[in-house]
C-alpha positions as CSV (number, residue, x, y, z in Angstrom):
1,M,1.1,34.5,-16.6
2,T,1.6,33.6,-20.1
3,I,-0.3,35.0,-23.0
4,F,-2.2,31.7,-23.6
5,S,-3.3,31.7,-20.2
6,K,-4.5,35.4,-20.2
7,I,-6.5,34.5,-23.6
8,S,-8.2,31.5,-22.0
9,V,-9.2,33.5,-18.8
10,I,-10.7,36.2,-21.2
11,I,-12.5,33.6,-23.2
12,T,-13.8,31.8,-20.2
13,S,-15.0,35.0,-18.4
14,V,-16.8,36.0,-21.8
15,Y,-18.4,32.4,-21.9
16,F,-19.7,32.6,-18.4
17,F,-21.0,36.2,-18.7
18,A,-22.8,35.3,-21.9
19,A,-24.3,32.1,-20.3
20,A,-25.5,34.2,-17.0
21,K,-27.1,36.7,-19.4
22,V,-28.9,33.9,-21.3
23,S,-30.0,32.2,-18.0
24,A,-31.3,35.5,-16.7
25,A,-33.4,36.0,-19.8
26,G,-35.2,32.8,-19.4
27,P,-35.1,29.3,-20.8
28,A,-33.2,29.2,-24.1
29,S,-32.2,26.4,-26.4
30,L,-28.7,26.4,-27.7
31,P,-27.5,24.1,-30.5
32,N,-24.8,21.7,-29.7
33,P,-21.8,22.8,-31.5
34,L,-20.2,19.2,-31.2
35,K,-23.0,17.6,-32.9
36,T,-22.8,14.7,-30.4
37,D,-23.3,14.0,-26.7
38,D,-21.1,10.9,-26.7
39,I,-17.9,11.7,-24.7
40,R,-16.0,9.0,-26.5
41,V,-16.5,10.5,-29.9
42,V,-15.4,14.0,-28.5
43,I,-12.3,12.5,-27.1
44,G,-11.5,10.7,-30.3
45,R,-11.9,13.8,-32.4
46,I,-9.5,15.7,-29.8
47,I,-6.9,12.9,-30.2
48,N,-7.3,13.0,-34.0
49,Y,-6.7,16.7,-34.1
50,A,-3.7,16.5,-31.8
51,L,-2.2,13.7,-34.0
52,G,-2.8,15.9,-36.9
53,F,-1.1,18.8,-35.2
54,V,1.9,16.5,-34.3
55,G,2.2,15.4,-37.8
56,A,2.6,19.0,-39.0
57,V,5.4,19.4,-36.4
58,A,7.1,16.3,-37.9
59,L,6.8,18.0,-41.4
60,V,8.4,21.2,-39.9
61,M,11.3,19.0,-38.3
62,F,11.9,17.4,-41.9
63,I,12.2,20.8,-43.4
64,Y,14.6,22.0,-40.6
65,G,16.7,18.9,-40.6
66,G,16.9,19.3,-44.5
67,F,18.1,22.9,-44.3
68,L,20.7,22.0,-41.6
69,W,22.1,19.4,-43.8
70,M,22.0,21.4,-47.1
71,L,23.5,24.5,-45.3
72,S,26.2,22.6,-43.4
73,G,28.9,23.4,-45.8
74,G,30.4,19.9,-45.6
75,E,31.2,20.4,-41.8
76,P,30.9,16.9,-40.3
77,A,29.2,18.0,-37.0
78,R,26.5,20.0,-38.8
79,V,25.9,17.3,-41.4
80,K,25.4,14.8,-38.4
81,K,23.0,17.2,-36.7
82,G,20.9,17.6,-39.9
83,R,20.9,13.8,-40.5
84,D,19.9,13.1,-36.9
85,T,17.2,15.6,-37.1
86,L,15.8,13.8,-40.2
87,V,16.3,10.2,-38.6
88,W,14.4,11.4,-35.4
89,A,11.7,13.0,-37.5
90,T,11.2,9.8,-39.3
91,I,11.0,7.8,-36.0
92,G,8.6,10.4,-34.7
93,L,6.4,10.2,-37.9
94,A,6.3,6.3,-37.6
95,V,5.2,6.6,-33.9
96,I,2.5,9.1,-35.0
97,F,1.2,6.7,-37.8
98,A,1.1,3.8,-35.2
99,S,-0.7,5.8,-32.6
100,Y,-3.2,7.0,-35.1
101,A,-3.9,3.4,-36.2
102,I,-4.1,2.4,-32.4
103,V,-6.5,5.3,-31.6
104,N,-8.7,4.5,-34.7
105,F,-8.9,0.9,-33.7
106,V,-9.8,1.7,-30.1
107,I,-12.2,4.6,-30.7
108,G,-13.9,2.5,-33.5
109,G,-14.3,-0.4,-31.1
110,L,-15.6,1.9,-28.3
111,T,-18.1,3.8,-30.5
112,S,-19.6,1.1,-32.7
113,G,-18.8,-2.0,-30.7
114,T,-16.7,-3.5,-33.4
115,A,-13.2,-2.6,-34.5
116,K,-12.8,-1.0,-38.0
């Protein structure tokens, strides 16, 4: 069992115990932390956050490829590895931008009835 699954089990059990305690105390009104009841908006937010995370990973890959290239010492294999890392990070960033545009178009069409 990984550390992430252990943490999620702990968080889930704490949430359910807290919910059971609130239910036992009587009817309670809890504010909606999502600020919306529309599942399309929630899914759109999740996708946008995931794309932001992937963009950060692309930035890390640019830095890594740059360091590989700078520290290669002129060795052709290491220069090629650094250059390939930069090329694939660029391609990945282009895919991220394209997917962001597509997601915004689709989510905008689903939520408002018109594409933005």
